[in-house]
Residue, then its C-alpha position, 0 to 999 in steps of 0.5 A: m161836733l167841732e162846729f157845734f162846740e164852736s157855736t156854744g157859749f162855752f166857746l164864745i165866752k173867750e170873745n168877751p170874758l167880762q160877760l162872766v163878771m156880768i153873769a156873777i153880778s146878775c146872780v148877786l142881784l138875784y140873791l138880793a131880790i130873793v133872799k134879802k127881798f130888795e124890791p123883788l118885784l122889779l129887781l128880780p126881772i132886772a137881774f134875770g134880764m141882765l143874766l140873759t143879755n150877757l149869755p154869749g151866743a144867745d143874741l137876745y139884745h143888740e145895743e147897736f139897734f138902739a145906738g144914738g137914741v134912734i131905733n133901727w127898725a130895719e134890723l128889728g124887722n128881720p127876725k134872723h137878726a133881732g132877739l126877744l129882748d130887742y122887741l121888749y125894749i121897744g116899750v122902754k125906748c118909746g116910754i110905754y112901760p113907765c107910763l103904764i106902771f104909773m097908771g097902776v100906781g095911780a089906781m092903787t094910791d089914795f090921794g086923800p091925805l094930800i088933799a086933806n093937808p095941802i101943805s104936804l105938797i111943798f114937803g114933797a117938792a122939797a124932797q126933790l132937792g136930791i135930784y138937783i144936788a145930784f145933777i149939779i155934782a154929776a155936772l162937776i164930775g164931767f157928765n154931759m147935761a142929759e146924763c146929769a138929768s138921768i142920774g139926778i132923777i134917781g133922787g126921786a126914788d121913783g124907778p119908772t120915772a128914772i127909767l123913762v128919763t134915762s131911756k130918752l136922754a141917756p140910754q147908754l146909762l139905763g142899766p146902771i141907773a135902773v139898778a141904782a134906783y131900785s137898789y136904793m129904793a129897797l134901802v130906804p129903811v136903811i138910808q133914811p133913819p140916820i139922816m132923819k135922826a141927825l136933823t131932828t131932836s127927840n122932842e121934834r120926833k115926838i110931835k103928835m099931829s091932829q087927825l086929818r079931816t075926812v075928804t069927800k068923794t067929790e074932792k077925790i074925783l076932782f083932784p086927778i082932773v085938776v092936777t092933770i090940767f094944771v101940771s100939763l099946762l105948766v110942764p107939758s113934757a110931764t103929761p105922759l107920766v102925770g096923765a097916766l098916774m091921774l087916769g089910774n087914780l080917777c078910775r079908783e075914785s070914780g067908783v064906776v069902772d071897778r074892773m078897769q081899776k082892778t086890771m090896772q093895779n093887778e094884771l096890767m101892772n104885773i105884766v108890764t113890770i115883767f116886761l120892764g124889768l127884763s128889758v131894762g136888765a137887758t141893757a146892762t151889758a158888759n160894755s155899758f155896765l163895767n166902767p167907772k161911770t157905774l161907780y159914779i152913778m152908784f155914789l150919786g144915787v146915795v147922794a141924791f137919796g140923802f139930800g132928798s130925805a134931808g130936804g123934806v125934813l128941813l123944810v118942815k122945820l122951817v115951816n114950823l118956825f111960823r106955825k103955832q100947830k107944829i108938824n112932825p119933821l119926820i113926815g118930810s122925809a117921806g116926800v122922796s116918793a118911794v110909796p108907801m115905804a118912805a111913809r112907813v119909815s116915818q111911822v117907824v122912826g116916830q114910834k121909836e120915840d113915842p109908841s103912841n104916835f101915829l104918823l103914817m097917814h100924815a106921811m102919806g101926804p108928802n109921799v104921794a106928793g113926791v110921786i107928782g114932784s118927781a114926774i114934774a122934775a122928769g118933765v122939766f128935764l125932758s123939756m130942757f135936754a130931749h132933742 
């Protein structure tokens, strides 16, 4: 009986009492996902993965198997040593899950608003300003370049991209960065409106835009092919993300592989989301999460989102100086890529000024452009700092 008791988590918790703190944090995140509905599709499995990895004696995940950015295949090949979450984490470490999720996103996304209004592309690019501002501040605080890139990418408001970059460049920060990325994505309706209102006048928020032109099926089919070729030649490191995104979109727009498109956006997306969330949450151990770096990451995440939202709005205002037909600056904030939440925020803020104003489709242009922009930014960082 004594031997049994010494093998229980109740006894083993004394070896690392901080695990109790992590269990409490995971329960708070579960509350936010279930009750407050903060990005529940990913925050719930991330929080539960965090709970599982911090249960003493469970041995579901071992940080040492992935130390130094290298997978210890010898240990993983021994079922007596490796745990379930060790095996699931391989999909994160090898960059499989984020790309599969991008494939599902592509299968669900209509690039029509972007094609109909190509200037939206530069608004989406401007909204990536937060990535580079956070990168610079992180460097000034004392993070190394790989860590700065991983923290900065939070500003893209794209969870899978943040996970991919961090798993390659700074896996020791994956837990806090993933939690920050998805927490702030859920808070987009809270973070963005004050920034949007501070940077625009009431008259600017009331600007009505003409209806977008109808995009032909041929344009929609050619778009993913052209973007894949151009972006891959420009930033080869971005090919996995952009290629997966555009493959999903091509399946959607071609109309000849309905079963594949439905699988990508439903069954495959759901399965991968579960695996991704659990394995990312598993990296949030007491040693990696409970340190000053986590607080810096949470702070820099807010900075990245704030500057990203501001960058898109300010560029629209700049462009308006040279245009006869004005663009509503509110759509610029949608370039942060949280699809379609950021576009909905633009619509809500605009309608509070003028209930007859409809900005959703116009905001979807910068919104989907932001997805491409964050993937390109990730590719740039990977090409510069991955060894």
